C-alpha positions in Angstrom: -0.3 0.0 0.0 2.7 2.4 1.0 6.1 3.4 -1.2 8.7 5.7 0.5 10.9 8.4 -1.3 13.8 9.3 0.4 15.9 12.4 -0.8 19.9 12.1 -0.6 20.5 15.5 -2.3 22.8 18.4 -0.6 26.3 19.3 -0.9 27.0 20.2 2.7 28.3 23.8 1.6 27.0 25.3 4.6 28.5 22.6 6.9 31.8 23.0 5.0 32.3 19.1 4.7 32.7 19.4 0.8 30.7 16.2 0.3 26.9 15.4 0.1 26.2 15.5 4.0 23.8 12.8 3.8 26.8 10.6 4.0 28.3 12.1 6.7 28.4 9.3 9.8 27.2 9.5 13.0 27.5 6.9 15.6 28.4 4.3 12.7 25.8 5.1 10.3 25.3 7.8 7.6 22.7 10.4 8.1 21.3 8.8 5.3 20.7 5.4 6.7 19.3 6.9 9.8 16.5 8.9 7.8 15.9 5.8 5.8 16.2 2.9 8.3 12.6 3.5 10.0 11.0 3.3 6.7 12.9 0.1 5.4 12.1 -1.5 8.7 8.4 -0.8 8.3 6.6 -3.8 6.6 3.7 -1.1 5.7 6.2 0.0 3.3 6.6 -2.5 0.0 9.5 -0.3 -1.4 12.0 2.8 -0.4 13.4 4.7 -3.3 16.4 6.3 -2.4 17.5 9.3 -4.9 21.0 10.1 -4.7 23.5 12.0 -6.9 25.8 10.6 -9.3 28.9 11.1 -7.7 27.6 9.1 -4.2 25.4 6.4 -6.3 27.9 3.8 -5.6 28.6 4.6 -2.0 24.8 4.4 -1.4 24.7 1.4 -3.2 27.1 -0.3 -0.9 25.0 0.9 2.2 21.8 -0.6 1.4 21.4 -4.3 0.8 17.9 -4.5 1.6 15.8 -6.1 -1.6 13.1 -3.6 -0.7 15.3 -0.6 -1.5 15.8 1.2 -5.0 18.6 3.5 -5.6 18.0 6.0 -8.3 19.8 9.0 -9.6 18.5 12.8 -8.6 18.0 15.6 -11.0 19.2 18.8 -11.2 16.6 20.2 -8.6 14.9 18.7 -5.5 11.6 18.6 -7.5 13.2 17.0 -10.5 14.7 14.4 -7.9 11.1 13.4 -6.3 9.6 13.3 -9.8 12.5 10.7 -10.8 11.4 8.9 -7.6 7.8 9.0 -8.4 8.3 7.3 -11.7 9.6 4.0 -9.7 7.0 4.0 -7.3 4.0 1.2 -7.2 2.2 1.8 -4.0 -1.2 3.6 -3.6 0.3 6.1 -1.2 3.9 7.5 -1.1 6.0 9.4 1.7 8.2 11.5 0.9 11.0 12.0 3.2 14.5 14.5 3.1 17.2 12.6 3.4 18.7 15.1 6.0 16.3 14.4 8.7 17.9 11.5 10.3 15.9 11.8 13.4 12.2 11.3 12.0 10.7 8.8 14.5 8.3 5.8 13.8 5.2 7.8 15.7 5.5 10.3 13.1 5.8 7.8 10.4 2.6 6.1 11.3 0.8 9.6 11.9 1.5 10.2 8.4 0.1 6.7 7.2 -2.6 7.2 9.0 -3.4 10.5 7.7 -2.7 10.1 3.9 -5.8 7.3 3.7 -8.0 10.7 4.1 -5.7 13.0 1.8 -2.4 14.8 1.5 -0.8 15.6 4.3 2.5 16.8 5.8 4.2 17.0 9.3 4.6 20.5 10.5 5.7 22.2 14.2 4.1 25.5 15.6 6.3 28.5 16.1 7.0 29.3 19.6 9.1 32.1 19.4 8.1 35.9 18.5 8.2 36.2 14.8 8.7 39.3 12.4 8.6 40.3 8.7 11.8 42.1 8.1 13.0 44.3 4.8 16.9 45.3 4.6 17.4 44.4 8.1 15.0 46.6 9.7 11.7 45.4 11.2 8.7 45.7 9.2 5.9 44.1 11.5 5.3 41.6 14.1 3.4 38.4 13.0 1.2 36.2 14.7 2.6 33.1 15.7 -0.4 31.7 16.2 -0.9 31.6 12.5 2.3 30.3 11.8 4.0 27.0 11.3 7.2 25.1 10.3 6.5 22.8 7.2 8.9 19.4 7.8 8.8 15.9 6.2 7.7 13.1 5.7 4.8 14.4 4.0 1.9 11.6 2.3 0.2 11.7 -0.9 -2.0 9.5 -3.3 0.6 8.5 -5.8 -1.9 8.9 -8.8 -2.6 12.4 -7.4 1.1 13.7 -6.7 1.9 12.6 -10.2 -0.8 14.5 -11.8 0.2 17.4 -9.9 3.7 17.1 -10.9 2.7 16.5 -14.7 0.8 19.5 -14.6 3.9 22.1 -12.4 6.2 20.5 -15.4 4.0 21.6 -18.1 3.6 24.9 -16.6 7.4 25.3 -15.9 6.4 26.0 -12.1 8.7 25.1 -9.2 8.3 24.5 -5.7 9.9 24.2 -2.4 8.4 21.4 -1.4 5.7 18.6 -2.2 3.0 19.8 -0.3 3.1 23.1 -1.8 3.1 21.8 -5.1 -0.1 19.4 -4.7 -1.6 22.5 -2.8 -1.1 24.8 -5.6 -1.4 22.4 -8.9 -4.3 20.7 -7.5 -6.3 23.2 -5.3 -6.6 20.6 -2.5 -6.1 21.1 1.1 -3.3 19.6 2.9 -3.9 17.7 6.2 -1.4 19.1 8.8 0.1 16.7 11.6 2.2 18.3 14.2 5.2 16.6 14.4 8.4 16.4 16.7 10.6 19.5 17.2 13.8 17.1 17.3 12.8 16.2 13.5 15.0 18.9 12.1 16.9 19.3 8.7 20.5 19.3 9.0 21.6 22.5 7.4 24.3 24.0 9.9 27.0 22.7 12.2 25.0 23.5 15.2 22.2 21.4 14.0 25.0 18.5 12.9 26.3 18.7 16.7 22.5 18.4 18.1 22.0 15.3 16.0 25.4 13.8 17.4 23.8 13.9 20.8 20.1 13.2 19.9 20.8 9.8 17.5 
């Protein structure tokens, strides 16, 4: 019933690694392995498609020996990489996750599996601090944090619906930051919001990396 796509792009420039950050090793496993394993070990997922850049393709192949894992090449953008993954999935529902989020919990994955049956869905967290709009390093106005949230992954979709949305976006030459926004804008369908875990962070900085080394 379920397929998963794990996105393994990212050059690690802000981390100063000089290589794809998902290959960074924490406690004996790469970030990508930490991100993918809860999906691989879940019997509800009939396949896990890992999308990786060409330069790391053989490295990733050596990491995953499970027969349900399919490893494919990514595209030039996140959107094109997801589309490559969508061409390979066969499940009725697809769950898409960032390979740079290694601390995704089993509970969060289960919430997405339960919700996606009722419609497209995404994890998010509420904004807990005062939030402002700025321009040219000047305060423009305070925003009501009660109306704001931070989008996370995994996100879940009916496979046929998201492929339809992607085909429309490609035809119209539109690019989106994440899959929920693509489906929301292309199909004009509501997205179910699922409150997730504050520790399910995407590694983008050295401080994120230090935190993950403590949490994992």
